[in-house]
N, C-alpha and C positions, 0 to 999 in steps of 0.2 A: 478891475481886479478876478486874479486868476487859481481861476475856482480846476483842479487836479483832480484826474480819475486812479490816484495812487491804489493797487491793494493790500492789505493789510499783515506784517509778516503774520500775522498771526491768523487766518481769517477763521477759525471758530472763534475765537474770544473779540474779535473785530465783527460778526457776526451780531456776541449778545451786547456790545458795546453801539454799538447803533440802531439795534432795535430799541433799547431800553432810551435813548440817548432821541430816537427819532419819535417815540411813541410819550415822552416828558414835553419835545420842542411843543406837538399838536395839540397837548394836554394844556397848555399855558397860555397856546395862540387863539386856543378854543374860550380859553376861561376870558381871555381878555377879549375877549369878542372880533380878534384879529381874521383879517380874508389873510390867504397866502401871499395874495398883492401886496394889503399894508405893511404883512411885514418885509417882505423886498423890500419897499423902497425904507422900512425905517432900519432897516439892515445892510443893507447895502451886496445884501447874498440874492441869485438870481431866486429867482421865482420855481422854473427846472431845479435849482440843486436843492431847496426848501423844499421842494414836492419828495426828490431820491433820500431828504434825512427823512425827515415823518413819515414815512415808509419802509427806515431798516432797512433803503441799497444800497447809499453812502452813509461810511464816517466821515464826519470833515474834519477839517485841517485843524486846528489849534484859533488861528485867525478866524477862518470861516463858525469856527465856534462861539467864541467872547462875543460876535458881530449879534450872533443870533440870540444869546443869552444877555447879552444887554438891551438889545429892542425890546423882548422881551420882559424888563427888569430882572432878571432873575438871575445867581449868580451862577457860574461854568459845573461849580458843585450840584449844583441842584438837580441843575440838569443832564448832568454823568450817573448821577443816582446817590448822592451823599445818604448815609444811615439817615435815619426818622429821630430827632433829638429824643437822648433818654433822660434820666431824673436818676440822681443816686449821689451819695458821695464819691465814690469814683467808678467810673465808667473805661472800658476796655474795648478796644478793637483789635483783635488781632489780624496779624501782618497778613493771611491769605485773606482776609474781609475786607480788603482797601478798595473801595468805591479806584478803578484806574483809568484815565486819556491815555491811549496812543495814538498821537500820528501819524495814519497812515502815510500822509508822504515822507517826512525826514525822520520817523524811529520815536520823536521824544517824547518821554513819559511825565503825565503828570498824578504823583497818589497821594490820594486824601487818604494824610493821614491823623486829623481831629478828629478824637475818640467823641466827641460829641462837639459835631458840628453847628455854630451859630453861635456857639455857648461866652455869652458876654461883650456879641458881635465883631467872632472873628474866626480866622479857620486855619489849621497849619497843613502846608503841602509839603509837597519836595521832589520838584525837577530834575531828568535826566537828559541830559543835551549829551547825543554823542557827539564823537569827534565831528568838527567841518559846518554842523548845523545851525538854525539859527529860528528861532521863534517869529521873522518879520515883527515887525510892527504890528500890536497888539493895541485893538482902541481904548480912549480913555475910558475911566470908571466913575462914575459920578460923583461930583465933588464930596469930597470925606472920606473919599477911599482910599486906608494908607497899605504901602508894605515896606516889608521889611525882613530883608534875606540873610543869610550865612551863609557861605561857599563848605564844604565838604570835604569836596576833591575837584580836581583837575580849576582850569580855569574861565573865569566866564565876565562876557563884557557886557554890561549895561548900556541905554540907549535912552536918556529920555531929555523932550526938550533943548535938543543941541547939545546933550554935553554928553559926553562917554566916559565911559569908568572901567578898569578891569580891575575885577578880584582876585585872587588868591585861596590859596585852602586855609580858612581862621576868619578873612575879612568879609567882615556886616555892611551895608547899604541899607539905609533908610531912603523910602520917597514917596510923593503925594504923587499917586494914580492917575489922575486929573486930567494926562494927555497923553497922546498915543507916547507907549515907550516897545521894548523889545530886548531880549537875552540872545544873545550869541555865544557858540563856541566856536570860539575861533586854529584849538588847536589841536593835533591829532590822538590826543588821549579823552576819555568822556570825562564829564562835570557834571557834577549831581553838587542840588544846594538847596535849601528847606528856606522857606517863605513860610511869614506871618501875615495874614490880608483881614486888615479891621477896616469896620465901617462903622461909622459918628451917622447917628441919625440925624 
């Protein structure tokens, strides 16, 4: 597994994200009674990288972050710092309040846009893929996890189970996320798509 040492384009925001993510990883690991070595084995992320992540010294790539989340039985949104579930007839999340994950290597962005994350066992996110950027293969989610997405801008290539689909603006796709899968922008223009992730009990 490749673990890069790139720096985020926005250092201050990156430092804030790294600190919040790392603190949540450590808290979840300790609650689960896992050592760094045990989490390293479960996630296939080196102990040295995990230690740097927990101390807020390293902002992980999307692939590394996903592996850590799955190994802890958590959603990536939970580790990034999704807002606490609220109650009410109508719940609003302002754009400036979105938790945003930025991959320090590629510029990929994952915006949590669910105003009530986890409501109904689902969450809504928006992904921004810069030109010629790929998420790489992301680890399989637990069985019962489904993703639906629609491309808002640009061209998106989705790979899962040996199948590749290319989507244009307005195209949508459904996939069972219990297999390795990845998203790529193979064009010279940015790509943006909205995704719904649902988890059946």
